[in-house]
C-alpha positions in Angstrom: -0.1 -29.2 15.8 -3.5 -27.5 15.4 -2.5 -26.6 11.8 -1.6 -30.2 11.0 -4.8 -31.4 12.7 -6.9 -29.0 10.6 -8.2 -27.0 13.6 -6.6 -23.8 12.2 -6.3 -22.5 8.7 -4.1 -19.9 7.1 -6.2 -18.3 4.3 -6.0 -15.2 2.0 -2.5 -14.2 3.1 0.2 -12.4 1.1 3.7 -13.3 2.3 6.7 -11.0 1.5 10.0 -9.9 2.9 10.4 -11.9 6.1 12.6 -14.8 7.3 15.6 -15.6 5.0 14.1 -14.6 1.6 11.0 -14.3 -0.5 10.0 -17.8 -1.4 8.0 -20.4 0.6 11.1 -22.6 1.0 13.0 -19.7 2.7 10.1 -18.8 5.0 10.3 -22.2 6.7 12.3 -25.4 6.3 9.3 -27.5 7.5 7.3 -29.3 4.8 3.9 -28.8 6.5 4.6 -25.1 7.0 5.6 -24.6 3.4 2.4 -26.4 2.3 0.2 -24.0 4.4 2.1 -20.8 3.5 1.9 -21.4 -0.3 -1.4 -23.2 -0.4 -3.3 -21.8 -3.4 -6.4 -23.6 -2.3 -6.5 -21.4 0.7 -5.7 -18.3 -1.4 -2.2 -17.9 0.1 0.4 -16.4 -2.2 3.9 -14.9 -2.2 4.5 -11.4 -3.8 5.6 -7.9 -3.2 2.6 -5.8 -2.1 4.1 -2.7 -3.7 3.2 -0.2 -1.0 3.2 3.4 -2.3 5.4 4.8 0.4 7.2 3.3 3.4 8.9 5.8 5.6 9.9 5.9 9.3 10.8 9.6 9.3 8.6 12.7 9.5 8.8 13.4 5.7 5.2 12.7 4.6 6.4 9.6 3.0 4.2 7.0 4.7 1.4 5.8 2.4 0.5 2.2 3.1 -1.9 2.0 0.2 -0.7 -0.3 -2.6 0.1 0.6 -6.2 -1.5 -0.6 -9.4 -0.2 -4.1 -10.2 0.0 -5.1 -6.6 -1.1 -8.7 -5.8 -2.9 -7.3 -2.8 -5.5 -5.6 -4.9 -7.5 -8.8 -5.2 -8.1 -12.0 -3.4 -10.1 -10.9 -0.4 -12.1 -13.6 1.3 -15.9 -13.4 0.8 -17.5 -12.8 4.1 -20.8 -14.4 5.4 -21.1 -12.0 8.4 -22.8 -8.6 7.7 -21.0 -7.2 10.7 -17.8 -6.8 8.7 -17.3 -4.7 5.6 -16.5 -6.7 2.5 -13.5 -5.5 0.5 -11.9 -6.6 -2.7 -8.3 -6.1 -1.5 -6.0 -7.8 1.0 -4.8 -6.0 4.1 -6.0 -2.8 5.8 -5.8 -0.2 3.0 -7.5 0.1 -0.4 -7.8 3.4 -2.2 -8.3 5.4 1.0 -5.4 6.2 3.3 -7.5 6.4 6.5 -4.5 7.4 8.6 -4.9 11.0 7.5 -6.8 13.5 9.5 -6.9 11.9 12.9 -3.9 9.7 13.8 -0.8 10.7 15.7 1.3 9.5 12.7 -0.5 12.1 10.5 -0.2 14.9 13.1 3.5 14.3 13.5 4.2 14.5 9.8 4.8 10.8 8.9 1.8 10.3 6.6 1.4 11.5 3.0 -0.9 10.9 0.1 1.6 9.7 -2.6 0.2 9.4 -6.1 1.8 6.3 -7.5 0.2 6.1 -10.9 -1.6 9.3 -11.9 -3.3 8.1 -15.0 -3.5 4.4 -15.5 -5.0 4.9 -19.0 -2.0 7.0 -20.2 1.2 5.3 -18.9 4.5 7.0 -19.7 6.2 6.1 -23.0 9.7 6.7 -21.8 11.8 7.0 -18.7 11.8 10.5 -17.2 13.0 12.5 -14.2 11.3 15.8 -13.6 12.6 18.9 -11.9 11.9 18.7 -8.2 9.3 21.0 -6.7 9.5 23.4 -5.0 13.0 24.4 -6.1 14.7 26.0 -4.2 13.2 24.3 -1.2 13.4 24.1 2.6 13.4 21.5 4.0 11.2 19.2 1.9 10.8 18.7 -1.8 9.0 16.3 -4.1 10.8 14.4 -6.9 8.8 12.9 -9.7 9.9 10.2 -12.1 8.1 8.2 -14.8 8.5 4.5 -15.9 7.1 3.1 -19.1 7.4 -0.4 -17.5 8.1 -2.0 -14.2 11.7 -1.6 -13.3 14.2 -1.8 -10.4 14.7 1.8 -9.4 17.4 3.6 -7.4 16.9 7.3 -6.6 19.9 8.7 -4.9 20.9 12.2 -3.7 24.5 13.5 -3.8 26.2 16.6 -2.7 28.4 18.6 -5.1 31.5 16.6 -3.9 29.8 13.4 -5.2 29.1 12.1 -1.7 25.9 10.2 -1.2 23.6 12.0 1.3 20.4 10.0 0.8 18.9 7.0 -0.9 15.2 7.7 -1.5 14.3 4.6 -3.5 15.9 1.2 -4.0 13.3 -1.3 -5.1 11.0 -2.5 -7.8 8.5 0.1 -9.0 5.5 -0.4 -11.3 5.0 1.4 -14.6 3.6 4.9 -14.1 4.4 8.2 -12.6 5.9 8.2 -9.0 6.4 10.9 -6.4 9.0 10.7 -3.7 9.4 13.3 -0.9 12.9 14.2 0.4 13.2 15.9 3.8 16.6 17.5 3.8 16.4 18.9 7.4 19.6 17.0 8.3 21.8 18.4 5.6 23.1 22.0 5.0 22.3 24.6 2.4 23.7 23.9 -1.0 23.3 22.4 -4.4 22.5 18.7 -4.6 22.4 16.2 -7.4 19.6 13.6 -7.6 20.2 10.6 -9.8 17.6 8.1 -11.2 18.7 4.6 -12.2 16.0 2.6 -13.8 16.8 -0.5 -15.9 19.7 0.6 -18.1 18.7 4.3 -17.8 20.5 6.9 -15.8 19.2 10.5 -15.4 20.5 13.3 -13.2 19.2 16.7 -12.2 20.2 19.5 -9.8 18.3 21.0 -6.9 18.9 23.8 -4.4 18.4 23.7 -0.7 18.2 27.1 1.0 17.9 27.3 4.8 
């Protein structure tokens, strides 16, 4: 009621991945709510923020900064109060991952500094999957892949029997070079195959876990 009366305002929000889908009409079936959620006049928009790394395990894969091309990189509200620090981006994270160095998340091994696009002036010209490093490894290793354009990406790990043991990426990724950390503490010593599917491209490589 306070929204309808104009006493409250929803401004400078980026909506994504909640309710029944990723459009304003799936967020709510109420006309007035849809009007507020998608109101361009209040700088509200719908879009994937493209976080660099979202992980709930202690693999160094949590990096809540956003990648190049993210709609969260612009659109911050201009502030009139000098008490607050003005930013150009939406949300809590810009170029600095301020979780590192002092939080329990960092101390427990959740947080990492993932380089999403290493050189924005020299984007890859072809799809590529690099050899993991270190290799052999125990228990964590980094897998790097390159995309010349934004693509839906699947990065999956299989054992030598062809059984899937981990899915590291299954989402849209921006053009550039991406790093993904795999913590293999829950699997046994052996040779594993990692497979990149991006667009119509499929690339596989082998890696060795030694415990």
